[in-house]
N, C-alpha and C positions, 0 to 999 in steps of 0.2 A: 411529194406532199408532206408537209410538216404536221405533226400531232400537236394541236393547240395546248393540251394539258402539260406538255413538256416545257412550255414557255410561260407558264404562270406559276405564281406561288400559291398553291391551294392547300397548304398544310393546315390541318385543323388544330386550333389552339384552345379548345374547351378544357377548362380545369388545369391549364398549364401554369406553372409557377413563373411569376415575373422575375427575370434575372436582372434586377435593377442595376447592380454595379457593372455587369458585363454590357448591358445596353448603353450605359454611359461611356464605357470604354469604346464601344463600337462607334459612338458618335464622333470619335477622332478619325474615322475612316477616310474622310475627305482629304486628310493631310498626307495620305500614303497612296502610292500607285497600286500596291497589292496588299490585300488582307487575307491571311491564311488561318482558317479555323479547322484544326485537325485533332482528332481523338478517335479511340476505338469505337466500335458500334455501340449505340445506345447512350451516348453522353449528351444528347440534346443539342447537337450542332445545328441541325436544320430548324429545330424549334426556336432556338435563340435568334437566328437570322430572320426567321419569319416574324417574330415579335418586333424586331427592329425595323424591318421593311415596311410594316404597317404605318410607320410615322415618317417615311421618306417619300420623295418624289424622284422622277427620272431614274427608274430602276428597271433593268432587264433581267429576266430569270431564265436559266437553262438547266433542266434536270436531266442528268445523263442516265443511259442504260447501256447494256453490252454492245448494242449495234452502233454506238457513237464512237467506236474505235476506228471507224472508216473516216479518213481525212475529209472527204467530200461531204459526208453527212454531218460531221462535226462542224465544218465551216458553215453549212447551210443554217444550222440551228444557232450557231454563234452569231452570225450576221443578223438573223431574225431577232434574237434577244437584244442585239445592239440597236436595232431599229426601234424596238419597244422602249429602250432606255432613252433614246433621242427623240422619240415621238415623230419619226419621219422615215420614209423609205430611202434606201441607198441603192443607187444603180450599181449592178455588179455584172462583170463580164462572165457569162455563163460558161464560156469555153474553159475557164479556169477550173470550174467544178469538174468538167469532163476530164481535164488533164490532171486533176487532183494535185495541182501545184499550190499547196496551202500557204506557203510563205509569200509567194507572189500575190495571192488573193488577199492576204492580210495587209501587204504593203499598199495595195490599191485602196483598201478600206481606210487605212491610216491617213492616206492623202485626202480622201473625201471628207473625213471628220475633223481634219486639222483646224478648221475654222470655228469649231464649236467652242463656246466659252462657258456655258452654264454647266455646273458639275453634274455628272451622272455616274451610275453604278451598274456594273454587270456582274451578276452572281451565277456561278456554276456550282451546282450541287452534285455530290458523289463523284468528285474528280478522281478518286482512287480507282475507279473503273478503267480509266485510260491507261493502257500499257503500250500504246503506239508511239515510238520514239519520234516520228515525224510530227505528231500532234504536240508532243512535249516541246520539241525544238521550235515549232511555229509559235506556240504560246509564250515561250521564253522571249522570242523575238518581239512579240506583241507588247509584252510588259516593258521591254527595254525602250520601245518607241511610242507607246501610247501617249495621248495628249495629257497634259497636267490636270485637266479638268475631269479626268476619268479615274475611277477606282475599280479594280477587278477584285472580286471577292470569291475565293475558292473554299468550298466545304469538302473535306476529305478525311478518310480514315487514316491515310498515310501522308507522309511528307513528300510532295511531288518533286521530281528532278528538274526544277526550274531555276537553279542557281540561288536557292534560298539562303545559303550561308553568306553569299556576297551581298544580297539585299539586306540581310541583318546588319552586316558591317557598315553598309552605306545608310542605315536607318531609313530604308525604303519599304520596310515590311512591318505591318501590324499583325501580331500573332496571338491566337488564343488556343491553348492546348487542354489536355484532359485535366490537369491540375486545377485550372481555372474553371472548367466546366463542371467539376464535381460539386454536388450540392453541399452547402454548409448546413449547420444545425438549424438555423432559422428557416432556410428554404425547405428543409425536410419537414419541419413542423407545419409549414404552410401547405406542403404537398399532401400530407396525410389528413390534416384538418379539413381540406377541401373535398376529401373523398369519404371520410368516415365520421359518423356521429358519435361513435363510442369514445369513451374517455381513455385517452392514452397520454401520459405525461410528456412534457418536453424532454425530460431526462431520458425516458425510455426511447423516444424517437432519436435523440442525439446518439444514444448508444447504438441503435440500429444503423444510423447514418455512418458511424465510425466503423461498424462491422463490415459494411459493404464499400467503405472508403468513398462514400458520396456518389457512387455510380447510379445515375437516375433510373436507368432501366431496371436495375435490381429492385429498387424501391417500388417501381411500377408493377413488377411481376409479383412482388410480395402482396401488394394490394389486390391484384387480380386473383391470386391464390386464396386470399382471405374471403373475397366475394364469392368465388365459384364454389368453394368448399364450405362456405358459411362458417368460417372460423373467426374467432377473435383475432385482431391484428397481432397480438403478442404471440399467439400460437402459430400463426402463419410465418412470423419472423423466425421462430424456433426451427421451422422446417428448413430454413436456409442452410443449416449446418449438416443436413442429411445428404448423403451421396445421391439419393434418388430424387432430388428436387427436380421435378419434371419441367416446370416453367423455365427456370434458369438454364438448365442443361439443354433443353430444346432450342432455346434462343441462341445460345452460344454455338451449338452444333450447326444450326441452319444459317445463321447470320455471319458467323466468323469462320469456323473450322472447315465448313464445306467449300469455302472460297480459296483455300490454300492448296498449293501443289503438293504432291506426295512427298518429295524430298524434304521440303520445309516442314511439313507436318511431322515427319519422322524425327527430324532434328528437334523440334519443339517438344515432342513427347519425351524424348530422352533427357532433354534439359529439365523437364518439369519435375523430375524426381528431386531436384535440388531446390531447397526453400529460398536460397539466394545463390548467385553464381557470378563468377568472373571468368576471364579467358582461360586461365589455368585449369579451373575446375571443369569447364565445358570440354576442354581438350582431353582431360583425363577420363571423363565419363563417356563422351561421344566418339572420341578418336578424331574429331575434326580439328585440323591444324589452323584454320582461319576462323576460329570460334568468335572472336571479337567482332569481325566484320559481319558475321551472320547475325549476331545479337543486335548490332546496330541496325542492320537491315530489317530485322523483325520488329524492332521498336518503331522504326520509321513507317512500317506497314500498318501500324495501329493494331497490333496483335496482343494487346494487354500486357506487354513487357515494359517495365518501367525502370529507368536508371535510378539507382538509389543514391549514388554519390558520383558526380561527374569526374571528380579528381581520381578516385580509386577504381573507377570502372566496374562497379558492382550493379547487377540487375536482379530484379525479381518479377514474377508474374503477379498480376492483380489476384488477391486471395480467392475470389470466386472463380476466376478462370483457372487458377492453380488447382482448386478443388475439382473442377470439371476435368482437367487434364489427368489428375490422379485417377479419377473414375475411368477415363478413356484408356489410360495405360493398362489397366487390368484386362481390357479387352484386346488391345492392339499389341502390347509388348509383354504379354504374360510369360513367355519363354525366356526373355532376356532381363526381366526385372531384377532378379537376384544378382545377376552379374553386374548390372548397373549400380545397384545399391552397394555392392562390395567395392567397386571402383571408387564410388563416391566417399565411402567411409575412409578408405586409405588416402584419397586425395585431400580430404578435410584434415586428416591427422597430420599430413605433411605440412599443411599450411598453419597448423597449430590451433585449429578449432575443434577441440575435443567434444564439445557439446553436439556439434553437427555430425561429427563422426559417429557418436553414440546413436544419434537418431537413425542413421542409415544402417548401423550394425544390427539394431533390433528388428529391422525389416526382414532380416535373413533367418531362415529356419535353422541353419547351422550357426551356432553362437561362438564359433572359434574366434572370429574377429572381435566380437564383443568382449570375450574373455581376455584377449590380448590387450585391448584398449584399457579395460578396467585394471588389469594387472600392472600395466605400465603407467597409467595416468590417475588411478583411483585415489592414491594418497595426495597427489597434487590437487585434485578437485576437492578433497576433504579439507585441506588447509586453505583453500580459496572460499570455503563456505558454501559449496554447492551440495548441501546435504540432501535436499529433496531429489535433485537430479541423480545423485549417486544411488540413493535408496531405490528409486524407481527402476534403475537399470540393473542393479544387483538382483532385483526380484525376478528378472528374466532368466537367471542362471539356475541350473539344477544342482543337486547336491554334489554330483561327481565333478562339476566344474569347480566348485569350491575346494574339493579335495585336491584337485590338481594345483590349486593356488591357495594354500592356507592363509596367506596374507589377506585374502579377501574375506575369510571368516573373521579375522581380526577387524578388518575394516567395517564389516557389517555390524559387528558388536559395538565398535566405537561410534558408529552412526546412531545406534540406539541410545548409548550412554550420553552422547552430546546433546540429545533431545530429552533428557531427564527420564528416559525409560529404563531405569536401572534393572528392574525385574526381568526385562526382556533380554538383557545381556546374559544373565545366567541361563535363560532358556536357549539362547543361541549356542552357548558353550556346551550345554548338556546334549542338545540335538546333534551337534557335529562330533562330540565325543563318541556318540553311538555310531554315527556314520563311519568315522575313522576306525572304530573297533571292528565294525562289520567288514571293512575292507582290509583289515589287519595292517593299518598304517599308523605309524607313530610320528608325532611332531618332532622335528629336529631339535636338538638341545639349543641351537642358535635362536630359534623362534619362541621357545617356551617362556623365557623371561618377559617377552613382550606381552604374552597372554597374562602373565602374573601382574604386570603393571596395570593392565585394565582391571583385573580383579581387585587390585589395591584401590583403584579409583572408585569402583563400585562400593567397596567396603567403607571408604571415607564418606561417600555420599549417603550411605545407610547409617552413619553414626558410629561405625565400628573402627575407631581410630587405631586401636591396638593391632588388629589384623592388617589394616591398611599400612601401618608403619613397618610391620614385619615384612610383608610382601614387597613393599616398595624398596626397602633397604637391600633386601636379598636380590631383587631383580636388577637394581642399579649396579650392584657389585658385579653380577654376571655380565651385564651389558658393557660395563667399563673395561672388562678384561677379555672380552671375546674379540676374535679377529673376523668373525662372520658378521657381515653387515647386510641388512635388508633395507628396503625403502622406508621402513618404519623405525629403524634402530635409534636414530637421533631423536625422533619424536618420542619414543618410549623413554629415553633418558630424561628428556624434559619433563614428561608427565611424572615419572618416578620422583624426580627432584621436587616437583610441585606438590605431590601427595605427601612427601615427608614434611614439607613446610606446613601444609594444612593440618597434618596430624599433630605437629608441635603446637600449632595454633589452638587446636581443640584441647590440648593438654595444658594450655596456659603458658607455654614456653615461647613468649613473643620474640625474644632475642634470636633464638635459633630459627624460629619460623620465618622471621623477616629475612634473615640471611639466606635461607634456602629458596625463598620465593624470589628474591632479587637475583639469585644465581639462575633460577629457572627462567626468569625474564631475559637475562643476558644470553642464555643458550638459545632461547626462542628467537631472539633477534638474529643470532648467528646463523641459524638453520631456516630462517624465513618461515616460521609457523605463526601466523597472526593470531589464531585462536588462543595459543598458549601465552602469547604476549599479553593479550587482553585479560586472560584469566589471572595471570600473575599480578597484573596491575590491580584488578578487583580485590584479590586476596590481600595485597599490601594495604589497600585502602581500608579494608575491614579491620585490619590490625591497628592502624592508626586511629580509626573510629573507636574501637574497643578501648584503646589507651586514653581516650578522651581528646585526642588531637583531631577534632572534627574538621577544622579548616584544612589541615594537612591532608586528611582523607578526601575532602571535597576537591582539593587541588589535583590529587592523583586521578580522581574521576573525570575532571575536566581534561586532563592529559589523555585519558582513555577515550573520551568522547571524540577528541580530535583524531585519534588513531582509528577509531571506528569509521569515521567519515573518509579518511584517507584510503583505507583498505576496503571500503564498501561492505562493512559487516553489520549493517543496520537490520538485517533480517535474521541474524543468528540469535538463539535464545539468550545467550550471554548478554546481549545488548539490553534486554529487558532487565536483567540483574543490575546492570550499570544504572539504568534509568531509575530503578527502584531504590538503589542505595542513595542516589542523589535526592530522590523524593523524600526518603526517610530523614536525611540530614536537614533538608529544607523544612520538613515538618517540625523537627526538633527546634529549629531556629524560628519557628512561627511564621515562615514564609509560605503561607498555605496555598496561594494561587499557583505559585511555581511548583510546589509539591504535587498539587492536583494535576498539573500539566504533565509532570513526569510520570505519574501513575497511569494516566490515560494513554500517554505515548507508549508505555510499557505494555499495556493491554493490546495495542495495535500490532506489536511485534509478534505476539503469541498467536498460534493458530487454534489451540484447543482451549475450551472453557476451563478444564481442570488445571491448566497451567497458570491461570490468572488469579489463583488464591491470594498470593502475596500482594498483588496490586489492588485487589478488592479490599484487603485488610488495611492497606495504606489509605485508600479512599474513605473507608469507614472511620479511621482515626481522624482524618481531616474534617469529616462531617461532625464528629464528636466535639472537636475543639471549636468548631464554628457554632456549636449549639444546635445544629440541625439534626435533632435526634430521630425525626421521622425518616430522613434519608439514611441515617446511620443504621436504623433498624431494618430498612429494606436491603441494604448491603449486607448486613449481618445474616439475614435469611439466606442469601446466596452463598455466603461463606460456610454456614452450617450445612447446607445441602451438599456442597462440594466435599466437605470433610466426611460426610456420611457415606459418600459414594466412591471416594478415592483414598488411596494410601499416600501419605506425605512424609517427607523427612521431618525429624524432630524440630528442626529450625523453623520450618514452615508452619507446623502445627503450633509451636510456641507463640509465634507472632500472631497467628489467627486467634489463638486463645486469649491473647492479651486484649484485643479489642472487644471480645465477648465479655470478659470480666469487667472491664471499665464501663462498657455500655450498660450492663446489668446493674452495676453499682449506681449509675445515674438514674436508671429507671426503677431502682429498688426491687429488682426481680430476684428475690432470694431463692425461690424454688428452682429456677434455672441454674443458679450458682450451686445449690446443693446437689442437683443431678449431675452437673459437670464434675464436681469435686470427687464424686464416688468413682467415676470411670476414667479420670484423667491419668496420664503418664507421670510418674515421679522419677526424675533423673537420678542416676547413681552418684553424681557429683555436681558441683557448681563451678567447674573450672573453665567453662567457655561461655560465650555470650548467650547462646540459645538455651543452655541449661539454666543460666542465671535468669533469663526471661521467664522460663517455665516455673522456676521456684518462686519468683515474684508473683506470677499468676496465682499460684496456690496460696501464697501468703495473703494476697488481696482477697481471694475468695474466703479464706478463714476469717479475715477481719469483717467482711460483710456478714458472716454467720456468727460474729461476736465470739469466735474462738481465739481470743487474743493471745493467750499464752503460747499456743502452738504456732501461731503466726509469728510471734516475737522470736521464738527459737529459730525458725527458718530464716528470718531476716537477719538475725545476729550472725548466723553461719554464713549467709550469702555475703554480707558486708565484710566479714572477716576475710573470706577468700578473695573478694574483689580488692581489698586493700593489699593483701599479700601478693597477688598476681598483677596488681596495678591495672585492674579492669575499671578504669576511671569512669567511663560512661555508665557502666552497670552500677558502680558505687553511687554515682549521682542519682540514678533512678531509685535505687534501694533505700537511700537515705530519705528521699521524699516520701516513699511508701511507709517507712518506719515512723517518720514524722506524723503521718496520718494516724497510725496505730496509737502512738503516744498521746496525740491530741484527743482522740476518742476515749482513751482510758483515763484521761485527766492528768497525765504525767506531763504537765506543761513545760517544765524545765528541760526534760529530755527532748521533748518535741522541738523546743526552741533551739537547742544545741544542734540537733540534726538539720534543722532548716537553715541555720547560719552556715553550717558546713556545706550543705547542698548549694546554697547561693554562692558561696565562695568558689566552689568547683565550676560554676558556670563561666568564670573567667576563662577557663580552658575549653569547656564543652560548648558554651553559648546556648545551653538548653533554655527553652521558654515554655513550649507546649506541655511538657511533662508536669510543670507547675500548674498551668492553666486548667488541665483536666481535673485537678483536685478541687476546683471550684471555691465555694464560699469558705470552707474550713481553711483553705490556704490563704484566701484574701484576708480573713480576720487576723491570722497570725502575722502576715506581712504588715498589715496596718499597725499592729502592736509593736513590731520590730522597728518600724519607721518612727513611731512615736517615742520609743525608748532611746533612740539616738545612739545605738551601739554598733552600727554598721559603718564600715569605711565608705569613702565616697563612691568608689566604683561599684561596690555591692549595693549601695543605696540606689544608684541609677538603674541597676539591673532589677532590683526589687520593685521600684516604681513602674518600670516597663511591664513587668509581669502583672502587677496589680491592675494597670490600665487594661490589659488584655483580658484579665478575668472579668472585670466590670463589663467590658464589651461583650464577652461571651454570655454573661448573664442577662445583659440587656436584650440580646438577640433571642436567647432562650425564652425569657419571660415576656418578650414582645408577643409571643404566641399564647400567653396566659393559659398555661395548662391547668388541668383540674386541681392538682395539688396546690399550685400557687393561688388560684381563685379561692379555694377553701380557707387557706391561711389569711388571705386578704379579708374575706367576709367576717372572719372571727376577730379581726383587729378592731378594738373599740373606737379607733379614730376614723374608721372608714365612713364615708358620707352616708347619711341615713337613707338617702334616696335609693342607693344600691340595695339596701336591705328590704325596703318596701317594694321596689320593683326590680328584682334581680335580672341580670342579663342571662340569656340562654348561652350554652356552650359555644354555639356558632357566633353569637354576637360578641362574645369575649375574643374569639379568634379574629373576627373582623376588626375589632378595636386594636388588637395587638399588631395586625398587619398595617393598619392606618398609621399607627405610631412608628412602625418600621419604615414608613415612606412608600408603601405600595400604592399604586394607582388602582382605580376600580377594576380595570382590565387585568392587572397583575393579580389582584385578590381573587378575581374570577378564575384565573389559570391555576393559582395556588390551591384553591379549595375545590376546583373542578365543578363549578356550578355556573349557571348563566349570569351574565352581567346584570340583567334586570332583577334577578333574585338578590344579588349583592346590594343593589340600590335599595331594595326593600329592607334588608337587614340594617343598612346604614341609617335609613329614616327612623326605624324603631329604636336603634341604638342612641341616636341623637336625642330622641324624645325622652328616653329613660334616664340619661345622664345629664340632661338639661343643657345641651350645647347646640349651636346652630350651624357650625361649619367644621371643616377638616382641621384647621389650625387649633380651634378650641378643643377638639377631640384629642389631638396630640398633647396639648398642655394638660388635659385631664388625665391621660394615661401616664404622663410623666409624674404627676403628683401622686398617683397611686403607687408607682414604683418607688418614689422617694419615701413614701409612707412605710414601705416594706424594707427600707434600708438600702435600696439600689440607686446608684447614681445615674 
């Protein structure tokens, strides 16, 4: 007797997600003799076919269970399902059932249905249950001889042994696998929105879908967990990462792992310690010689093993199944786990995958393998930019491990230095000095110079170029004459040469600095140290910029950018320096949009807020030149907060101070200037660019406080040094600032002389923004120069360009009609009488300015952060007060007011 439920599709489809694209794909089934839908448990195979069957006719269904491995029983249900599909009974010789001659029985059926012409489908669900070779052979025979009007559809967790490869080649097979059955983002959104009323964004759902790699059952179990424990969906999703996730692990244990024989289970568990694997790794870890065959068999069985790359023969387990296996290993393989991880570490190292070797090494309580890997591969990883990886694994070592390998002490310190943590370098050295002293161990003379090189690098970073130069020259001499070579010797030589070049740069000796840095770059290419190549290029660029050759400096930065991409250095902190240098030059050239893009890109490179000071300063400068003082003020608050809570190199502080003083100048904030001047650092000389910047900051502050004599003395000294050392970029900036001083003190001839010289220097520097920030005082002088007709043709074009940008800056600034501008306007005798009788409110002035700037009502609403209806009320009141009826008339009115005040 046959069980009726096994012969009908009774799968419940409430709340199921419609798989539209797959259903359309299944509509092609009639063109193929066999359709195979295979994937591990829980991928929605039966659900998909059940959705599709609802729109088909002439369908027979057969759901398998363990008892169907008997040929006679299989035949009885198969023929019953065939009758359902055909809608008619088929006479069968019952003696064949008794004899259990399945192939003969199938032959008889094929003859009897040979006259059928209307297409029909026979679906067999859970075919992976069948392990009887006679049934496989009989079904293979059936597929080969079935009528053209029939399609057999098999649903299985594994790939059945039915000659699938041959059917593929002959294009006789329509296949759907786990990759196609995985939910995409849109299907995941539909799934959760049909089950939950709570607000969860599509982005959050997409992230969750990616985490489980679209496995439908995982999404279902997350939703069940959320409902049962009354958790928000986000919290239920977070539980996914925990090892004790009851729903996921119970499902995998019962539906997957319990069905596997003991040998296969043991093999899978041993393989599962590998995050990815190939035949070589499997052999080394498990000792199995036929590892590839076993991996292919496991993949075909639908045991969540996925081939990553068919050509290279790499596999990995689905991440949730891998997590389940890790948990299971702790119970089943506790005694041999350490041995397996040790084998895996050595195997990965032989293949050249140091990162994976380190992963397995840290699983061991005995860190000897980890120490060996770091000692042999640490410097290579450092030069490849794997800073976080290195730091993470060095933290696993105890002090005695470092004592055994002093090179690792040096490596740990270099890691700190390369991430701008200079103070930490000294702490590391002091700590291990004590450890070495306690153990009565002295560093060998061969390694001591390498430590001195790092001390020299820290000294130059802290602005002590004298100490840096002394240590670097001494260390380089020792390193060049020693026969004792370490993995770091060549790197130390490169750094020592680079530090000498930097020290010369700080002392204003550009010729020798450039020579040493070019030498350092050449050595870095020779010994394949990408970080040093990049650093040497950046330093050379800075020298060219300081000399006023900004285009040459920018070209070097372009070369460095290409190098960064080629060597994948986009995540190292130096890349932010490169982007910022480019951004600074673009700011100087008044290319503000690109400068802003560089600053924002630089911020993305950095991990910590305190490292973003320089990029924030650049963004603040950009806002200042655009006239967006509100945004500049917001950025300045962040800058001030960072400077209060962190210690920075003089260079960083000087650049940050620069935007402070310029913004305070524009805002007329004399009190802040006074407070800053009392506590600010005064450099001992003005021989390098950052000392020049700081002295100009001090001079600008003194000018704002009307201490003109003191400011003039500073600027005279700064300009004299810049001329002597050919610091052309600094000379250009200092002349512009001294021009401001002379203009404010009424020394118009001296002011004009400085301005002419500054304009002439722009032929080399191409500076624009530094003129624009001086605003109307600069504009008036340039107008007078142009009228006097004393400039040469090239300088005239430059002056006209600067003037246009100053006018644009002031148009934008006063388009906001700030309080000072409005007061000056109202006091003007030519102002319309209507404005005096019925004055605008501060908000109405703001709205008028934004209308003039081309803002829509919605944009004005966003800018002022008020409702659109409120803005409309302001506009009505505004139109009534100034006597206009529409937006165009309001723009013309604002333009007349600006022209009245002398702005174009």
